[in-house]
N, C-alpha and C positions, 0 to 999 in steps of 0.2 A: 502554536496551535491554541485555538480558543478553548478556555476552560469550561465554558458553558455547554459544550457539545461532547459528552463523555464517550459516546460510541462511534467508532468508525465502522460503517457497515460496508463490507467488500461487495463491489458490483463488477461483474464481468460482461462486457459488451458481447453481442453475438459474433461468432466466428464468420469469416468470409465464406467458409464451406457449409454454413448452416442450411439444412433442408427445411427448416421451419422459421424462416427469417421474420415474416410478418408477425407470427405469434411471439417470437422472442423480443422483437422490437416493442410490441405492445406491453409485454411483461416488464421490460426494462423501464419504460416510461412510468408505469404504475408504481413500481418499486422506488424509482427515483423521487417521485412526488411524495410517496409515503415516508421515506427516510427524512426528507426535508421537513415535512409537516410534523414529524415526531421531534424535530430538533436535533437530529443526529447528523453525521457527516457521511456523504456518499463517497466512498473511496474506490475510484474506478481504475481497474487494472489496465496494463499495456501489453497486449499480445501475450497473455498468461501462458506459461509453459512453452513459450516459443511458437505458439500457434497464431497465425494471422487472424486478427479480429478487427472490428471497426474501432475507430478512435473516439475519444470523448467528443471531439468536435463534430464527428459524424452524427453521434447521438443527439447532440444539442441542435444541430441544424435540421436533421431529418425529423425529429420529434418535437421541435419547438420548445425545448426544455429551457427553463429559466433558473439558473443557479442562484441560490440565496447566498448572501455574504458569509464566507467562512464555513459553508456547509458542503463544499465539494473539494475533494483532494484528487489530483491526477497523478497516477504512477507514470513515470517517464524513464525509459531505458535507453541504452546506447545503440539499439538496433533500428535505426531510422536513417533516411537520407538527410543531408543537411537542410535541404529545402523543407522537408516534412517537419523536422525538428523545430525550425523557426515558425512554421505555420501553426504547430501545436501550441507553442508558447505565445505567439501573437494572438491567436484565437482565444486562449484562456485569459489573457490580459484584457481583451476587449469585452469578455463576458464576466468580468469581475471575479474570476477564480484566482486566488492568491497562493494556494497551497499545492506544492509539488513534492512528490516523493521520488528522488533521483536514485535510479538503480542501474547497475551494470546490465542485468537482465539476461534472459535466455533467448537465444536466437535460432535461426535455421538457415539453410542454404538460400531460401527465398528472400531473406532480409539483408539489407545493407548494414554493415557494422560501421559506425562512424569512425573515421580515421583520426589519429591524433592531430594531424594538420587541420582537419575540419573543425576541431574544437580548440584550435590555436595552442596545441601542446606538442610541438614537434619533437621534443626530446623524450617523449613517453613511448614505450614499445607497443602498448595497446591501451585503448581508452577504457576507463572505468567510470564509476559514479563520481569519483573525485574530479575528473576533468569536466564531466557534465555539470557538476555543481558550480565550478569556477566559471564555466561558459555562461550559465544562466545568470549568475550574479553580475557578470560583466556587461551583458546586453539587456537583461531584464531584472534590474535591481529591486523592483517592488515585490517580487515573489518571496514567499517564505518556503525555503527548501529544506527538506529533511532527507534522511538516509536510513538504510536498513542496518540492523544489528543481528548477527546470527550467533546465539549462544552455543551452537553445536559445532562451530568451527574451533580449531585449537586457539586458546586464548592468547598464545604468544604471537599469533598472526592477526586475530580479529581485533584486538585492542589497538595495536598500531594502525590498522586500517581505519578504525574509528577515529583515531587522532588525526589522520590525514583528511578524513571527511569533515571533521569539525574545523580544521585549519582552512579548508576550502570554503567554509561558510555554512555547513549544515547546522540548522537551528533546533532539530529534534531528531529522534530515532524511533523507528517502529521495529519491533522485534519479530523474529520468527515465532511460531506457536510455542507457548510455554506450558509445560505440563507440571503443575505443582511447583514446589520450591526448587529454585535453580541457582546453582553456585555462581554462574557467570552473570545472571541477572542481578544477584545480590551485589556482586563486585561492581557492575555497571552503575547501579544506584548509589553505591557507597563512594566510588571514586569520581563520579560525574554528577554531583548533587544539584547543579544548576542546569543540567541538560534535561529538557522534557522527554519523557520516555512513554511511548505508547505500547502497552503489553498486548500481544496477540493471543487470542483464545480460539482454539479450533472448535467450531460449533457443529461439526458433522460427526456422524458415527462411521463414516468411511475411513476406518483406521489404516487401511493399506495406503491411502494417500498421505496420511499423517506420518506413517512410517518412513515414506520416501523423503519427507521434508526434514524430519529430525534424525534421519539416518540411523535408526535403530528399530529392531523388530518389535512390533506391537501386535499381539495376537488378535484376530478378528473377534474373539469371544471375550476380550478384555472388557471389564465392566466400566466403560467410559461414559460418563454423564456430562454432556457439554454444559448444561445450565449450572450443574453443581460445580464444575471446574471453573466457570466464570466467577461464581461466588467465592470460591477458594482463592482465586487469583486476586480478587478485589480485597480480600482480607490480608493476603500475603504482601501484595504490592498495591497499596492504596494511592496510586499515582493520579487517579481520576480520569485516566485516558485508556481506552481498551479498543483494540482492533478485532472485529469479529468476522472470521472467515467462514463461508458456506453456511450462513444463517438459514434456518428453516422458517420460511415466511408464514406457514400455516399454524405452526405450534409455538415456535420460539419467539418470533417477532411480537405477537400480541402481548406476551409476558414481559418482554423487554420494555415495550412502550408503556404498559401499565405501571411497571415498577418505577420507571423514570418520572412519570407524571403523578405519582401518589406519594 
């Protein structure tokens, strides 16, 4: 991942079921250009929370977006047909997008789950990001592929999973949201000193959503200050790379932009 782009700004394309599609498309285009102009990375989700949404290639083609080098990262999970998977990767390659975050992902009954045979992994019971990473590097070796790291999973299973992702070719990891000092993040940075780590900061005050992700109860009246948390994480974990989820574009983004350029 490029050192000169410190913030990954999460972007979620409109859902297929959107009732305000034109409005959401216009907003997506404006924010995409804003993020690139700021020198940040547009990190575009893939059917977030298992809900069918438009793909990055849809956004680029429909809105005539022009990705700048190393300023777009595509999330890619295993809930696609083989044909769509190859189309996503080929389209990204043709538009100069090099960064992929490979995820097992959340699916639904409406989505096809890639079979092990489709990713040329016949001995595997179910496809995960490991098989996806291997497939990408076999047929699209120019990509820079990363993986997720979840500090809230039992470490006796999460760290062996990380080892398998790295063995498959993962070049960096992006964490789940981190709330202050975290024992598993400390271990990650200590035991994998050469692995680039992107620390996620939750930028919303919708704490019920954060509770679901970190799998622990966070009261809605908890005094959570996203901007203060980001500054705390930058002090605790000065990796130089931070993934910002649910950024507030009216209040938070101008501050982030100003801080970065002063």
